N, C-alpha and C positions, 0 to 999 in steps of 0.2 A: 379196871378189868380190860385186858387186851381185846381188841375187836377182831372179828374175822374179816380180814382184808382180802376179799375175793372180787374179781371182776367177771362180769357175766360173759358167757361165750360170745365171741364176736367183738369184744372190746378192742379199742385201739391199742396197738402195741403188742397184742397177743399174736403168736405165730399162727399162720394160716394152716388149716388142716388139709393135707394133700392125700386124697383117697388112694393115690397110687403108691404111696410109701408104706413100708411095713411099720407097724406100731412097735414101740419099745416099752420099757418099764423103769421104775425106780424102786429100790429096796434098801433097807438099812436098819438102823436101830436108834431109838430115842433113849438116852441115858438120863435118869432123873437124879438130881442131887438131894431131893427130899420128896417125901410122899405126903400129900395133904391128909390130915387126920379126919376121921369121920366123926359126926356128931354123936353125943352120948344118947343112948336109947334107954328109956325107962324099963326096968326089969318087969317081967310078967311071971305069973305062976308057972308057965311052961318052961321058964328059964331056970327054975330052982334045980340045982344039982347037975345042970347041963352047961358045958362050956359054950360061951357065945361065939357064933360065927362072925368073923370080921371081914369087911369088904376092902381090905388093903389092896389085894391084887386088882380089884376093879379100878381103884383110884390110881394105879400104876399105868393104866392104859392112857395113851395120848392120841391126838389126831394129827396126821401129817397131810398137808394139802398143797396144791399149787396155787400161787398167788393170782395167776392169770390162766385162762383157758384158751385153747386154740379156737380161732374163728371157725364156725360151722361144725364144731366137734360135738355139740350137744343139742340133739333134737329129740324131744320126748312128747308123745301125745297123751299117754295115760299116766296119772299120778301114781307114785309108789305108796307103799303102806309099811309102817314100822310099828313096833310095840315097845312101850316102856311100862313094865309091870310094877305093881306095888305089892311087895312081899316081905314079911318079917320087918315091917316098918322101915323099908328102904325102897328106893326106886331101882329097878333092875331092867336094863343096865343103868349104871350111874352116869355113863357117857354115851351119847347117841349122836351119830353124824348122818345127815340126810340131805337130799337135794330139795330145792324149792318145789312146792306143789305136793310134797309128801304129806300124807295123813298119818298122824301118830295116834295109836290107841293106848289108853291108860286104864287097863283092867285093874280091879281091886281084888287081889287074891288073899287079903287078910280078913280075919273074922271080925272086923270092926270097920267103922266109917273112915273114909279119907276125903280130902278136899284139895285137889290139885290146882295150883295157880301159878302165874308168872307175872311179874311187873317189868319184865325186860322191854327195852325200847324196840327190839326187833319184833316182838309179839307179846302183847298183854292178853291174858285170859284168866278166867276163874270158872272151874267146872262145877263148883258147888259140892255139897256133901253127897256121897253115894255109898251104898252098902256093899258088903262082900258079894262077889259073883257078878257085879255090875261093871260096865265099862263105858267110858266116854272118849270121844275122839276130837282131835284138833288138827286142822290143816295149817301148814306152815308155808306162807306165800313169799316171805321176804328173807333174804340172806342175813345172817347175823348170829349172835350168841343168845340163846334163851336159857335163863336159869330157872329151874323148876323147883317148887316147894310144895309142902302140904300144910294147909292152914291149921290142921288139928295137931300134927306132930312136927314141932318146930325143928327137930334134928334132921328131918328128911330133906334132902336136896339132890339135884341132878343137873346135868348140862345137856342141852341139845344144840348142836352146831349145824346151821342150815347154810348150804352152799348153792350157788347158781351154776355150778358145773359138777361133773362126776369124778373129778380127779382128786380124790381124797380117800383116806382109809383110817380105821382105828387100829392101833397097835395091839399086839397080844400083851399078856401080863408082864412079860420081860422086855417089852419095848420094841419087838421086831415088827416090821411092816413091809408091805409091798403094794405098789400102785401099778396096775397093769393097763395095757391098751392106751399108752400115752403116745400121741403122734410125735414124730421126730421134731426136735427144735430146742431152743434155749428157753429156760424157765427160771422161776425163783420159787423155792419150796420153803414151807414154814411148818414147824412143829409146835403143838399147843397142848398144855396140860393144866387143868384146874385154874384157868385165868392167866397163865403165864405163857407167852409166845416167844419163840426164838426170833432172832433177826432173819430176814429172808436170805436163803442160801442159793446162789446161782448154780444151775445144773444144766448140762447138755444131754439130751436123750437122743442117741443115734438110732438109725433105722434098724428095727428088729432086734435090738439089744437092750439089756437091763443095766442101768447105771447104779452104783452104790453111793449112798449119801447117809451119813450118820449125824445125829444131833445130840447136844448136851444142854439140858435145861437145869438151871440152878434154883 
């Protein structure tokens, strides 16, 4: 599995953040040569005579991020909060990108028990079994990739990418993305989808302007 190669704000080699310069942006599209298949779900009584909803569009979403962050560009005092729901025997969203310190809530919206866990090096946890209407939370302190599973439903899985800077975004279902408020400078950007990462692409962000950068993942 490809690692999230991020450098914390203030790392050596990262452009300095000039408060007097106008920030720019990066936008483009991530083209996928394949879409990862979702796991098979056991049919239930409610499925009889009803077409199954598929989460293909969710798996077409990718993350685009800067490999390094400008020095002094990221100062946060309060942790963020995000939600990864459990609904229709799936994690929603399937892909979540957050900054370090974010607390992720895992509510159970299904009419049966779930047990959310991860064995990932970036963060190991096991929330135990809990019933419908309940929610448990996990703080993510270290950058990296966290693969999430349900101990009861083996087909359920999701990804949480944790970054030490805010210069990242999740694409829409057709691969379009935009990263705003990027200080002017030279960077390397990476696209990631379902464990596959692009080679770092060099990009220059000018003062107050948006630069185009497309990716192709096979």
